[in-house]
N, C-alpha and C positions, 0 to 999 in steps of 0.2 A: 494642524491643531491636534495635540495629543488627546486621545480618548480618556475620559475619566475612568478610574478603576471600577466604579459601580456600573458604568455603562458596559464595560468590557465583560464583567461578571454576568450581567444580564444577557448580553448577546450569546456568550458561551453556554450559559444555562439553557437558554431557549434552543440553541443548536443541538446540544446533547439530548435534551428532552425530545425534540422532534425527530432526531436521528434514531431514537429508540422507539418511536411511535407511542410515546407516553403523553397522557393528558396532564393538565395542571392538577386535577384531582388525584391522579395516580402518583405523581411526584409528592403531593401533599401527604398521601398515605404512607409512602416509603420513607419520607423524611421527618414527618411530624411538624412541618412548617405549613401554615395555612395557605390555602389556594390564593387568597387575596394578597398575602405577602409575596408569594412566588410570582404572581402576575406583576406586582409593583417592581420586584427585582428584575424580571425579564424586560420590562419597559424602561429600566434605568431610572425609575422614580424613587427608588429607595436605596439607601446605602446600608446594606445589611451588616449586623454585628458579626464578629468572628464566630460566636456560638451558633448563630443561625446558619452561617456558611458550613460549619462542621456538621450540622444536622443534615444539610443538603448533600454534602460530599459523602457522608457515611451512608445515607439512604440510597444514593445512586452508585455507591461503591466506586468512586473515582478519587483521584488524588486532589488535594487542596489546590495545587498549582494549575490543574486542568481548568479551573474556573477563571484563572487570571492570565492564561496564555494569550498571546496575540493571535488574532484570527489569521488563517492562511490566506495568501493573496488569491483573488478570484481567477487570475490568469497567470500561468507560469510558462515562460518560453525557455527551452533548453537547446543549446547548440552542442552537438555531439563533440565537436573539436574542443569545447571547453570542459569536457569531463575527462577524468583520468581512468583509463580502462584497466580492468583486471586482466592480467596477461598470464597465459598458460602456454604450454607446448613451445617454449622458446620464442614467443611472440606470434606464433602462427594462429593462435586463438585469442581474440580480444573481445571482451565483453564491456561495453560502455554503459555505466549506470545512468540511464536517462532520467528515470524517476526512482530514486532509491527507496528502500523500504521505510514506511512510516507506520507506527503501531496502529493508528486509527484508520488507516486505509486497508491494511492487510495484504498488500501486493507490492511488487517492484517490477520495473520494466527495464530491459536491457536491449541495446542494439549490439548485435554480435557479428563479428567478422571471422571467417575461417579461411585461411590461405589454401591454395590448391594442394592436394595430396596429404592433407592433415586430418586429424580427428581429435576429439576431446571426450573423455569419459567423466561423467558426473556421478558422485556417490549418491546413494539413496538419501532423499530428504526425509523429514519426519512424516509420520502418517497424516494423510489428508492433503498434503501439498500437491498442487496441480501446476503443470506448465502449459502455456498456450503459446504456440510458435507460428509466425507467419513469415514465409520466405519472400524476400524482396528481390534478390538477385542470386542466380546460380541454382544448383541442384543439391539439396541437402538430403542426406540419408540419416534417419533417426532410428536407433535400435533401442527398444524398450520392451520388457517382458518377453524376451526371446523372439520378438517379431521385428522386422525391419520395414520402415515406411520411407518412401521416396517422395520428396516434395519439390515442386518447381515453383517459380514465382507466382504469387497470389494464391497459393495453396496454404492451408493452415492445418495444424494438428493440436489436439488437446490430449494430455495423458496424465495419469497418476504418477507423480515423481517420487513416490516413496519406495522406489526400487532403482538400482543402478540404470543409467541410460547413457548412450553414446551418440555423439553427433559426428558425422563423417562428411568430408569433402573429397570424393574420389575423382574429381574432375580436374581439369587444368585451368579452371577459372575460380576467382575469389567468390565466396558465398557471403551474402549479407542477409541477416534475418532479425526479426524483432521477437523477443520472448517476454511474456508476462508470467511471473511466478506468483501464484496465489497461496497464501498461508491461511489455513482454517482458523476460525475463532479468534483471529488476531485483530479484528476490526472493531472490537468493543472498547469503548472508552472507560 
């Protein structure tokens, strides 16, 4: 059964409000829409006018479409073989986008494979970007900030990625690791 638009708006408004830690009173103050009306909208009991919706989106500084978007599924399963890898170094470095970047989440997750005897240098990301890497198989060397770190399976590293960094596979075995890249201030709706 298709969800009614006013119910979808209500769910999205409540999700945005709660994700920002705002009370109904706070949203009322920001938007100029009464607390009672906001409560009715969130419960799906009111079909708000366009002018009321504009007050809400302007007060929360979100896009109009944000209130009408379909909710993300509660569970997502991704098979690495169903993703298209980003390929560098003539195929010796493959990054599979397991969870691609989404503006409201502020991060992306890749499963990375580096073939034996290969490396990959990444340019500096913008200020505040961090990488979190956990090695699953093989021995990875990461060079960042003039220092080199060696990681075996089940070891992890976090570093500021706003500087060039290089991943090395100096061994005769394939390396597999997972990397999460976090982008600052990108998770605000």
